[in-house]
C-alpha distance (Angstrom), angle and dihedral (degrees) to the residues before:
residue distance angle dihedral
M1 . . .
G2 3.79 . .
S3 3.76 126.3 .
A4 3.80 112.0 -79.4
V5 3.77 126.7 -148.8
N6 3.79 110.3 -105.0
N7 3.76 99.4 -134.2
S8 3.80 116.6 144.3
M9 3.82 90.2 -174.1
A10 3.81 94.6 60.5
P11 3.80 114.8 135.5
T12 3.78 120.9 -101.9
T13 3.79 96.1 -126.5
S14 3.78 138.5 34.1
S15 3.80 94.0 -145.7
I16 3.81 97.2 95.4
V17 3.81 98.2 72.3
E18 3.80 109.0 124.9
L19 3.81 115.8 -111.4
Q20 3.81 110.8 -106.1
S21 3.78 117.3 -124.4
T22 3.81 93.5 -113.5
S23 3.80 91.2 56.5
F24 3.78 92.2 49.5
D25 3.80 90.4 47.7
I26 3.81 92.4 52.7
W27 3.80 90.4 50.4
K28 3.82 89.3 53.4
T29 3.79 91.9 48.2
K30 3.82 99.3 43.4
Y31 3.79 111.7 20.5
Q32 3.79 112.3 20.1
L33 3.80 108.5 107.9
T34 3.79 111.4 -123.7
A35 3.80 127.3 -172.6
K36 3.81 122.5 -128.3
D37 3.80 90.4 -100.9
G38 3.81 91.0 56.0
S39 3.79 96.7 -104.9
K40 3.80 116.5 138.3
V41 3.79 115.6 -112.2
D42 3.82 91.5 -178.3
K43 3.80 105.5 53.0
N44 3.82 92.9 -175.2
I45 3.81 140.5 -3.8
D46 3.79 93.0 -86.4
D47 3.79 88.1 57.8
T48 3.79 87.1 57.5
Y49 3.81 89.9 52.8
I50 3.82 90.8 48.6
R51 3.81 90.5 50.8
L52 3.80 91.0 50.7
A53 3.80 94.5 46.0
R54 3.80 90.5 50.1
A55 3.81 94.7 48.0
L56 3.81 93.5 48.2
S57 3.80 96.0 42.1
D58 3.82 91.1 50.1
V59 3.81 86.4 69.7
E60 3.81 89.1 66.4
A61 3.81 124.2 88.1
E62 3.80 112.4 -81.1
P63 3.84 99.0 -104.8
N64 3.84 92.0 54.3
R65 3.79 101.6 43.2
Q66 3.78 98.3 96.8
K67 3.80 91.5 45.1
Y68 3.78 92.3 53.7
F69 3.79 93.0 40.5
D70 3.81 88.5 59.8
E71 3.78 93.2 44.5
F72 3.80 94.9 45.3
L73 3.80 91.4 48.7
W74 3.81 89.6 51.3
A75 3.82 90.5 50.3
L76 3.81 92.1 49.9
R77 3.78 91.5 50.2
S78 3.80 89.3 46.1
G79 3.80 98.6 55.5
A80 3.82 110.2 -71.7
I81 3.80 107.4 131.1
P82 3.81 117.8 -178.9
A83 3.80 117.1 -149.0
G84 3.77 120.5 -83.1
R85 3.79 98.0 -94.6
I86 3.79 91.4 52.9
V87 3.80 91.4 48.0
S88 3.81 91.7 47.9
N89 3.79 100.6 40.4
A90 3.82 112.8 23.2
G91 3.79 108.4 107.3
A92 3.80 90.6 6.0
G93 3.78 98.3 102.6
E94 3.80 93.7 116.2
H95 3.80 89.5 60.7
K96 3.84 101.8 28.1
P97 3.80 108.4 23.8
A98 3.82 96.5 164.4
T99 3.80 98.5 54.6
S100 3.78 130.9 105.4
T101 3.80 131.1 -133.4
I102 3.80 89.2 -146.0
N103 3.79 118.2 97.5
C104 3.77 99.4 -153.8
T105 3.79 146.6 -5.6
V106 3.78 139.5 -166.8
S107 3.78 121.2 -119.5
G108 3.74 124.1 -118.2
T109 3.80 112.1 -97.9
V110 3.81 109.9 -66.6
S111 3.80 100.3 -130.9
D112 3.77 123.0 -153.0
S113 3.80 98.3 -101.2
M114 3.79 132.7 94.1
D115 3.81 92.7 -123.8
N116 3.78 93.0 53.3
I117 3.81 95.1 43.4
L118 3.81 91.4 54.2
D119 3.80 92.3 41.1
K120 3.81 89.0 56.6
V121 3.82 89.9 49.4
H122 3.80 87.9 56.4
E123 3.81 92.6 48.4
A124 3.79 90.6 47.2
G125 3.79 91.4 51.3
L126 3.81 91.4 53.7
T127 3.81 89.9 47.0
L128 3.80 93.5 50.9
K129 3.79 91.2 45.7
A130 3.82 88.9 57.1
G131 3.79 88.7 56.4
C132 3.80 100.1 -101.9
G133 3.77 127.7 128.6
I134 3.80 116.8 -135.0
G135 3.80 140.2 -151.2
Y136 3.82 129.4 -153.0
E137 3.77 140.3 -178.6
F138 3.82 111.7 -133.1
S139 3.79 100.8 178.5
T140 3.81 87.8 86.9
L141 3.82 86.4 78.6
R142 3.80 118.1 89.0
P143 3.81 117.8 -104.5
K144 3.77 127.1 -92.7
G145 3.79 111.9 -80.9
A146 3.81 95.4 23.4
Y147 3.81 113.7 140.5
V148 3.82 117.1 -106.9
S149 3.79 104.5 -155.3
G150 3.82 95.1 -166.9
A151 3.79 92.0 56.5
G152 3.78 97.6 32.2
A153 3.77 88.4 -130.6
Y154 3.78 142.9 97.0
T155 3.81 121.3 -98.0
S156 3.79 122.5 -114.0
G157 3.81 89.4 -138.7
P158 3.82 137.0 -121.4
L159 3.82 96.4 -62.9
S160 3.80 92.7 62.3
F161 3.80 89.9 54.7
M162 3.79 90.6 47.2
D163 3.80 87.1 59.6
I164 3.82 88.2 61.5
Y165 3.81 91.9 52.9
D166 3.81 89.9 46.5
K167 3.80 93.8 54.6
M168 3.79 91.1 44.2
C169 3.79 91.5 54.3
F170 3.79 92.4 49.7
T171 3.80 91.3 47.9
V172 3.81 100.8 46.1
S173 3.79 113.3 84.9
S174 3.77 106.4 -128.1
A175 3.80 114.1 -137.0
G176 3.77 119.3 -113.3
G177 3.81 96.3 35.5
R178 3.79 97.6 -76.9
R179 3.79 126.8 110.4
G180 3.74 116.1 -120.3
A181 3.78 121.4 -106.8
Q182 3.79 130.0 -145.9
M183 3.79 138.3 -160.7
G184 3.77 121.6 -156.7
T185 3.81 116.8 -164.8
F186 3.78 124.8 -167.7
D187 3.79 132.5 -170.5
I188 3.79 116.0 -112.2
S189 3.81 90.0 -132.9
H190 3.83 97.6 55.7
P191 3.84 114.4 118.3
D192 3.85 90.7 -127.7
I193 3.79 93.6 53.7
V194 3.82 94.9 117.9
E195 3.81 92.4 51.6
F196 3.82 89.4 50.0
I197 3.80 92.5 50.7
R198 3.80 92.7 49.9
A199 3.81 98.3 38.8
K200 3.80 96.5 104.1
R201 3.77 93.4 54.4
E202 3.79 85.8 85.9
D203 3.82 109.8 86.3
G204 3.78 110.9 -105.2
R205 3.81 96.5 1.6
L206 3.83 119.6 137.3
R207 3.81 91.5 -11.2
Q208 3.83 91.1 148.8
F209 3.81 87.9 62.3
N210 3.74 137.5 78.1
L211 3.81 107.1 -152.9
S212 3.80 126.5 -145.6
L213 3.77 135.0 171.9
L214 3.79 123.3 -131.8
I215 3.79 98.5 -129.8
T216 3.81 117.5 -163.0
E217 3.79 129.2 -156.0
E218 3.80 87.7 -121.9
F219 3.81 90.3 60.6
M220 3.81 94.4 45.3
E221 3.78 91.3 51.0
A222 3.81 89.9 48.4
V223 3.82 88.5 54.4
K224 3.79 92.7 48.1
N225 3.82 92.1 47.3
N226 3.83 95.1 42.7
E227 3.82 93.1 -120.4
D228 3.79 133.2 152.4
W229 3.80 119.3 -93.9
S230 3.80 123.1 -143.8
L231 3.81 118.4 -139.2
A232 3.79 105.3 -153.3
F233 3.80 145.2 156.6
P234 3.83 131.7 -154.7
I235 3.78 119.6 -90.5
T236 3.80 128.9 -147.1
Q237 3.80 124.2 -134.5
K238 3.82 88.8 -113.8
E239 3.83 91.6 54.8
L240 3.79 90.7 46.3
D241 3.80 92.3 52.2
E242 3.83 94.7 43.6
D243 3.81 92.8 51.0
G244 3.81 93.9 41.3
L245 3.81 93.4 -131.3
D246 3.80 127.7 164.0
I247 3.80 110.6 -122.7
N248 3.81 89.7 -157.2
D249 3.80 94.4 58.3
D250 3.84 104.6 109.7
S251 3.80 90.8 -162.8
L252 3.82 90.3 62.1
F253 3.81 104.0 33.3
V254 3.77 140.8 41.2
W255 3.82 127.0 -172.9
R256 3.81 116.7 -129.5
E257 3.79 142.5 158.9
W258 3.80 113.5 -91.8
P259 3.83 133.4 -178.3
E260 3.81 93.4 -129.7
L261 3.80 122.0 54.1
N262 3.81 108.1 161.0
K263 3.81 100.0 79.9
Y264 3.81 98.4 36.5
I265 3.81 138.8 68.4
V266 3.82 109.7 -89.3
N267 3.83 129.3 -172.9
T268 3.82 127.8 -146.3
E269 3.80 91.5 -89.1
G270 3.79 92.1 58.3
L271 3.82 94.1 -106.7
V272 3.81 122.3 139.5
A273 3.81 125.7 -130.8
C274 3.81 108.4 -117.2
K275 3.79 123.4 -167.2
I276 3.82 112.0 -131.0
Y277 3.81 111.7 -124.2
K278 3.79 97.8 174.6
N279 3.80 142.3 -7.4
M280 3.79 119.8 -139.7
P281 3.79 132.9 174.5
A282 3.81 104.6 -94.4
H283 3.80 90.8 -133.9
R284 3.83 89.1 56.7
V285 3.82 90.9 55.9
W286 3.80 87.6 45.5
D287 3.81 92.2 53.5
I288 3.81 91.5 49.6
I289 3.81 89.6 52.5
M290 3.78 94.9 45.2
S291 3.80 96.2 46.1
S292 3.80 90.2 51.7
T293 3.79 92.2 47.5
Y294 3.80 90.8 47.4
D295 3.81 93.4 51.8
F296 3.80 102.4 30.1
A297 3.84 105.6 22.4
E298 3.81 89.3 -122.2
P299 2.94 151.9 137.9
G300 3.77 101.8 41.6
F301 3.79 123.0 -148.1
V302 3.79 123.6 -111.6
L303 3.80 108.2 -177.1
I304 3.77 91.1 -150.9
D305 3.80 99.4 -176.6
K306 3.80 91.0 56.1
V307 3.82 89.3 46.9
N308 3.80 91.9 56.2
Q309 3.79 96.1 39.0
M310 3.81 91.1 55.2
N311 3.81 97.0 38.5
N312 3.81 112.4 123.9
N313 3.82 87.4 -144.9
W314 3.80 92.4 51.3
F315 3.82 90.0 137.8
D316 3.81 95.2 55.8
E317 3.81 108.7 29.8
N318 3.78 141.5 61.0
I319 3.78 103.4 -167.4
R320 3.80 118.5 -152.4
A321 3.80 104.8 153.7
T322 3.77 141.9 42.3
N323 3.77 139.6 -154.5
P324 3.85 113.6 -87.1
C325 3.82 94.7 -87.7
G326 3.79 96.0 42.8
E327 3.81 102.3 -124.7
Q328 3.80 93.0 111.8
P329 3.81 117.6 52.9
L330 3.79 101.8 -165.8
P331 3.80 140.7 -174.4
P332 3.81 121.4 -120.6
Y333 3.83 109.2 -56.1
G334 3.80 90.9 6.0
S335 3.81 118.9 150.6
C336 3.76 134.6 -136.7
L337 3.83 109.5 -134.6
L338 3.80 107.3 176.7
G339 3.77 144.9 176.6
S340 3.80 136.8 161.6
V341 3.78 135.0 -148.1
N342 3.80 113.9 -136.2
L343 3.81 103.4 -129.1
T344 3.81 94.0 -165.1
K345 3.82 88.5 72.1
F346 3.82 91.8 69.9
I347 3.80 101.7 53.6
I348 3.77 117.6 116.7
N349 3.82 118.9 -160.8
P350 3.83 96.9 -2.3
F351 3.83 119.4 -153.6
T352 3.81 92.8 16.4
D353 3.78 138.0 103.4
E354 3.82 86.6 -106.4
A355 3.79 94.9 53.7
K356 3.80 111.9 138.4
F357 3.78 143.5 156.7
D358 3.82 122.3 -110.7
W359 3.81 100.9 -130.1
E360 3.80 96.8 175.8
E361 3.79 94.1 53.1
F362 3.81 89.4 46.0
K363 3.81 93.1 53.5
K364 3.81 91.1 47.0
V365 3.81 90.5 54.9
V366 3.83 91.3 45.7
K367 3.82 92.6 54.4
L368 3.79 93.9 48.8
F369 3.80 91.2 43.5
T370 3.81 89.9 52.2
R371 3.79 89.6 58.2
M372 3.80 90.5 47.1
L373 3.81 93.5 52.6
D374 3.79 90.8 45.8
N375 3.81 87.8 55.4
V376 3.81 90.5 53.9
V377 3.82 87.4 70.0
E378 3.81 88.1 69.2
I379 3.80 92.9 55.3
N380 3.82 98.0 35.8
G381 3.81 96.4 134.5
L382 3.81 92.4 -159.0
P383 3.82 111.8 167.9
L384 3.83 100.4 -141.0
S385 3.80 124.8 67.5
K386 3.83 91.1 -139.5
Q387 3.82 89.4 56.1
R388 3.79 91.5 49.8
D389 3.81 91.9 47.1
E390 3.79 91.5 51.2
I391 3.81 96.3 49.4
N392 3.81 93.2 44.4
R393 3.81 92.9 48.5
K394 3.81 95.7 52.0
R395 3.82 104.8 16.8
R396 3.82 90.2 -154.7
H397 3.74 118.6 174.1
G398 3.77 135.2 169.7
M399 3.79 119.3 -132.1
G400 3.77 115.5 -177.3
F401 3.74 138.4 150.3
L402 3.76 139.6 -109.4
G403 3.78 133.1 -157.8
L404 3.80 95.4 50.4
G405 3.81 92.7 137.1
S406 3.81 92.2 46.3
T407 3.81 91.3 47.1
I408 3.79 93.5 49.7
T409 3.80 88.9 52.8
M410 3.82 93.4 47.5
L411 3.81 89.3 50.9
C412 3.83 86.9 55.4
M413 3.79 94.7 -113.6
K414 3.77 128.3 128.9
Y415 3.79 117.2 -117.4
G416 3.81 108.6 -111.2
D417 3.81 99.1 20.3
S418 3.80 121.3 117.3
D419 3.82 94.2 -96.6
S420 3.80 92.1 53.7
V421 3.82 91.8 46.5
D422 3.81 90.5 52.1
F423 3.81 90.8 47.2
T424 3.81 91.6 50.0
K425 3.78 92.2 51.7
E426 3.81 91.4 48.0
V427 3.82 93.3 49.9
S428 3.81 90.5 51.1
K429 3.79 91.4 46.1
Q430 3.81 94.8 50.0
L431 3.81 91.0 46.4
A432 3.81 89.6 51.2
I433 3.81 97.2 47.4
A434 3.81 93.5 45.2
G435 3.80 89.3 47.8
W436 3.81 95.5 51.9
E437 3.79 90.5 45.3
A438 3.80 87.6 54.7
S439 3.80 89.2 47.1
L440 3.80 91.4 57.4
E441 3.81 92.2 47.2
L442 3.81 91.6 49.1
S443 3.78 92.5 46.6
Q444 3.79 92.0 51.3
E445 3.81 89.7 48.9
K446 3.83 102.8 38.0
G447 3.80 105.8 12.6
P448 3.82 132.3 -100.1
A449 3.79 127.4 -76.7
P450 3.84 107.5 -75.7
I451 3.82 92.7 -114.8
M452 3.81 88.7 65.3
N453 3.80 92.6 67.5
E454 3.80 96.1 41.9
D455 3.81 120.2 108.7
F456 3.80 117.8 -122.5
V457 3.80 124.2 -164.0
V458 3.79 114.1 -128.1
T459 3.83 111.3 -119.9
Q460 3.78 134.5 -173.4
E461 3.80 89.0 -109.5
M462 3.81 89.9 54.9
L463 3.82 92.6 50.3
S464 3.81 90.8 47.0
K465 3.82 90.9 54.3
R466 3.81 92.8 44.9
P467 3.84 109.7 29.0
E468 3.80 89.2 171.5
M469 3.80 86.8 74.4
V470 3.81 87.9 66.2
S471 3.80 89.8 52.9
D472 3.80 88.1 51.3
G473 3.81 90.4 55.9
Y474 3.81 102.6 -101.9
K475 3.81 118.3 147.3
I476 3.79 135.5 -171.1
D477 3.83 112.1 -75.0
D478 3.80 93.5 21.5
K479 3.79 114.9 133.5
I480 3.80 120.4 -126.1
K481 3.80 132.3 177.7
G482 3.77 120.6 -110.4
R483 3.82 90.8 -124.3
I484 3.83 90.0 61.2
L485 3.79 93.7 48.4
H486 3.81 89.9 46.3
S487 3.79 101.1 45.9
R488 3.81 104.0 30.5
Y489 3.80 103.1 31.7
S490 3.79 105.0 33.5
H491 3.82 108.4 105.9
Y492 3.79 89.4 -140.4
M493 3.80 95.8 50.3
K494 3.80 88.5 50.7
R495 3.81 86.5 62.9
V496 3.80 89.7 53.4
A497 3.81 88.8 48.9
E498 3.80 90.2 56.9
V499 3.82 89.7 68.1
E500 3.83 101.9 21.6
P501 3.83 107.1 28.7
E502 3.81 95.1 158.3
L503 3.81 91.8 51.3
V504 3.81 92.8 52.6
E505 3.80 92.4 45.9
K506 3.81 90.0 53.4
L507 3.80 89.0 49.8
A508 3.80 88.6 53.0
D509 3.80 89.8 52.8
V510 3.80 98.7 42.3
G511 3.80 102.8 23.5
S512 3.78 126.5 -121.9
R513 3.80 121.9 -85.6
F514 3.81 88.1 -128.4
T515 3.80 137.0 14.5
H516 3.82 96.6 -132.2
H517 3.79 131.1 27.4
S518 3.79 110.4 175.3
S519 3.77 145.9 47.5
I520 3.80 133.3 141.0
A521 3.79 117.3 -124.6
P522 3.83 127.0 -163.9
T523 3.87 90.3 -111.1
G524 3.82 92.7 -166.4
T525 3.80 102.2 153.1
I526 3.80 94.5 28.8
A527 3.81 92.0 51.7
L528 3.79 92.2 46.2
S529 3.79 93.6 49.9
L530 3.81 116.3 27.9
A531 3.82 94.0 23.4
N532 3.83 94.4 46.5
N533 3.80 91.7 -118.7
A534 3.75 98.1 -50.4
S535 3.80 106.7 168.0
N536 3.81 117.4 -75.6
G537 3.79 117.3 -97.4
I538 3.79 108.0 -53.7
E539 3.79 94.6 -21.5
P540 3.78 126.5 117.8
S541 3.78 111.8 -118.3
F542 3.78 111.1 -76.2
A543 3.80 88.9 -133.2
H544 3.78 134.3 -30.8
H545 3.79 92.1 -120.1
Y546 3.80 120.5 20.4
F547 3.78 146.4 122.1
R548 3.78 128.6 -92.4
N549 3.79 123.7 -155.2
V550 3.79 109.0 -137.6
I551 3.80 133.3 -179.7
R552 3.80 112.3 -117.7
E553 3.77 122.0 -166.0
G554 3.79 108.9 -109.6
K555 3.81 95.0 16.1
K556 3.80 118.8 118.5
T557 3.80 94.7 -147.3
K558 3.76 135.6 23.0
E559 3.79 117.1 -76.9
K560 3.79 122.4 -126.4
V561 3.82 113.3 -133.9
D562 3.81 130.0 -172.4
V563 3.82 115.4 -116.7
F564 3.84 138.1 -177.0
S565 3.80 124.2 -161.8
F566 3.80 115.5 -111.5
E567 3.79 92.7 -120.7
L568 3.80 91.1 55.0
L569 3.80 90.4 50.1
A570 3.81 89.4 48.7
Y571 3.80 92.9 47.8
R572 3.80 90.3 50.2
E573 3.81 89.1 48.4
F574 3.80 97.9 47.1
V575 3.79 106.5 25.1
N576 3.82 118.3 12.4
K577 3.82 123.2 2.5
D578 3.82 91.4 -161.3
A579 3.81 98.5 50.8
M580 3.80 115.7 129.8
P581 3.79 138.6 170.2
F582 3.80 124.5 -115.7
L583 3.82 94.0 48.0
D584 3.80 108.1 138.9
D585 3.79 102.0 -177.4
K586 3.81 105.9 98.4
D587 3.79 89.7 -153.1
D588 3.80 93.6 54.2
K589 3.80 105.8 117.3
N590 3.80 89.9 -148.4
K591 3.80 94.3 57.8
L592 3.81 114.7 118.2
P593 3.85 120.9 -117.7
D594 3.79 117.5 -95.1
Y595 3.80 93.0 -105.7
F596 3.82 89.3 69.5
L597 3.78 95.2 99.9
T598 3.81 129.6 164.8
A599 3.79 134.8 -155.4
D600 3.81 92.8 -86.9
N601 3.81 91.7 52.7
I602 3.79 91.6 59.7
T603 3.78 120.6 86.6
P604 3.80 117.2 -129.7
K605 3.82 89.1 -115.0
E606 3.81 90.1 56.4
H607 3.81 90.3 49.8
V608 3.80 90.0 53.6
D609 3.83 93.2 44.2
I610 3.81 90.9 56.1
Q611 3.80 91.6 47.0
A612 3.80 92.0 48.3
A613 3.82 91.0 49.7
A614 3.80 90.9 53.0
Q615 3.82 94.7 41.3
Y616 3.81 93.3 59.4
W617 3.82 90.6 73.6
I618 3.82 99.7 27.5
D619 3.80 109.8 95.6
S620 3.81 96.9 -161.3
S621 3.80 119.7 33.5
I622 3.80 143.1 -78.6
S623 3.76 133.1 -115.6
K624 3.78 107.0 -144.4
T625 3.77 134.3 152.0
A626 3.78 122.0 -154.7
N627 3.81 105.3 -147.2
V628 3.79 115.1 -147.7
P629 3.82 127.7 -174.6
T630 3.78 119.5 -101.2
D631 3.81 91.0 -111.7
Y632 3.82 95.1 48.5
P633 3.84 108.9 136.2
Y634 3.79 113.6 -102.1
E635 3.82 94.9 -137.6
D636 3.81 90.9 54.5
F637 3.80 89.7 45.4
K638 3.80 92.6 59.6
D639 3.78 91.0 56.3
I640 3.83 91.4 62.9
Y641 3.79 91.0 73.4
L642 3.79 94.7 45.1
Y643 3.78 89.2 51.0
A644 3.82 90.9 49.2
Y645 3.80 89.7 52.8
E646 3.81 92.3 48.6
Q647 3.82 91.1 49.1
G648 3.79 90.9 56.9
L649 3.80 98.7 -112.9
K650 3.80 120.9 163.2
G651 3.79 93.8 -141.8
C652 3.78 144.9 -0.9
T653 3.80 135.1 -156.7
T654 3.79 132.0 177.2
F655 3.77 135.8 -171.2
R656 3.79 127.6 -155.1
F657 3.78 117.8 177.9
N658 3.79 107.5 -115.6
P659 3.82 113.1 165.8
E660 3.79 91.5 -171.1
A661 3.79 88.9 65.4
F662 3.80 105.9 39.6
Q663 3.76 146.1 -41.3
G664 3.78 112.2 -98.3
V665 3.80 128.6 -140.3
L666 3.80 94.7 -115.4
V667 3.77 114.3 50.2
K668 3.80 131.6 -179.2
E669 3.78 118.6 -142.4
E670 3.80 92.8 -128.1
D671 3.82 91.1 56.1
L672 3.80 91.1 52.3
K673 3.80 92.4 47.2
N674 3.79 90.6 51.5
T675 3.80 96.2 48.4
S676 3.81 125.3 81.2
Y677 3.80 124.8 -157.7
I678 3.82 124.2 -161.2
F679 3.82 119.7 -149.9
N680 3.81 120.7 -162.8
L681 3.81 110.9 -143.4
E682 3.81 126.9 -149.8
D683 3.81 92.3 -107.3
G684 3.81 90.0 58.9
S685 3.78 95.6 -104.1
E686 3.78 125.6 123.1
I687 3.77 133.9 -134.5
E688 3.80 122.7 -160.8
L689 3.81 120.9 -156.1
K690 3.77 136.5 172.5
G691 3.80 114.6 -113.1
D692 3.81 93.9 -110.9
E693 3.82 95.1 51.5
D694 3.80 119.7 106.1
I695 3.78 120.1 -125.0
E696 3.80 130.5 -170.8
Y697 3.78 113.0 -133.4
D698 3.80 132.4 158.3
G699 3.79 93.0 -5.2
E700 3.82 95.7 -53.1
I701 3.79 137.3 91.5
H702 3.81 113.9 -121.0
S703 3.76 135.2 172.9
A704 3.80 109.3 -108.1
A705 3.81 91.5 -121.5
N706 3.80 94.7 52.2
L707 3.80 94.3 44.5
F708 3.80 92.1 49.4
D709 3.81 91.2 49.2
A710 3.82 93.7 47.5
L711 3.80 92.8 50.8
K712 3.80 94.0 43.0
E713 3.80 94.9 48.2
G714 3.79 96.0 41.3
Y715 3.81 99.3 -121.9
Y716 3.82 96.2 109.9
G717 3.81 109.9 135.0
K718 3.82 93.4 0.0
F719 3.80 102.7 102.6
């Protein structure tokens, strides 16, 4: 534990820190409700909270609406922060009737046919128009150069179709003033895997996408054991017969799990026959992935086997895609209903020897917030009937928290040390237990999610995944309720049962109100605005004083805005008004304590340890980025992902500042000062500027870094 300030007069709460101008400005830009004529419906942030409390309490039965309005408003003022789409659109129907309160969705499976590919483009366009981001898996499409018998031609491959989705996303105006976001996932065994990994090396290509690989345990073990890796794609019976191939020839075929079974050859274990296109050393594929991630911060890792093994709906879903930020792996047409609790609201006596966390107040907010998010299901506003059916059947949501890094600092701990790891695990645990207690109460009051009362037929695949069902007497073709499969046989719910066995048994009897309760989102804009720049999700603060590149309506490039971390603002409020980072003199009275760490001060192992501690009690997934310095050794960098796999994470993402690749959202002044950008003028001359220098171009003032990025990537003047 770091050295605390010995100040017996420290305040009892951290909630009185004045909102910085940048945070207020972001609220006005992103979340303030504005009428068509430009008049402001929300006059201030509390008006936003009142609007939200009213919209969510109106879902309740008439006699209870005022009661829950008061309680919801208290929870919002006390640290409950719904996700951006809820904040923007709940209670805004008079002004934005065609918008959704759901942040993101996942597409239906993109099948390998022209009709289905274009049909999914249409569905995605409607989804983006409603204000939702969307995720897809594209490895269901046959590889480049494969023969298309119906057309008598060879396919251009999945990446060419991704270009269509990319342009569609950029073109469609997303409701609520925010551009849509997309996630494209791709199986590590697909023959076009190298092209997918390298796709973003082309300037401006697939820039409306985040890209992630579906990494299997089989592949990771092949890397660790220095084995070959087969790149393969499913084959139909017709293709097998036409080519005269032997399905039993192990040199030609490999059997793997696949999201589509109907059109392919399937064995008794539910595995699909895949024709081998190429064999590569697994470590070679690994190096291609790692070098791209090192230089371009993509692709991300989705450890898909762990996702499915730990899925509460393991008996009903085969997950292959995620929302754009990766914290919600979802089935086809699944929805991402999010909210975060601001942990900085529960700190008593920050920066002192008596600093502590108010667990009882935290759990009270979590329970009320759980009811609020459950009510969002009723006002989801999703544009597709399949999306609405999916969210109503399972009622899954993902409550998480933000401000973990800020809170750790204010409790005088160092992010990544054993105390902070223990605290992280406890926060996640208390959020989980309070959430499942609320689930039981809601189910007893309003009924469980419909899937809980559905009958499921026991299959061999089900018994293979859960052999304990055999021990409990279940046989093939038996019928079993969803609530039993969810509460007693979910690996995650078994963890809950270790500490709350009676609670889980009651959930098995009654059924849970929802299938999933928790996930941790990146919370970037929400944290910056409504949380006064408390740290994102479970991240440490990026820096305590830095610049953020934000999109402004009417601006031709991104705008650089000045930002302070919440913990620095709090320290200046409670301890020393003149304190600042970057002071090297140990005797300087304005120097920050040593527990004021930032993302670059944290080792990759410490990043992963924090994520693993949180993941243990989070039933969905976590969006987290391990920041590494520009000069971080490549060989050490590769080990981050192996360590994440060994720690049982569901995903992993890193970011290394590389100005030759792109300009990031969060930028440190020292990086800009140390980076030069060369502009080629029409007369053939060149001008070289540092990234932090201002330049006048096209009637506007831009930072050199942002102008260079906008011109290079092709988005200049298109916001």
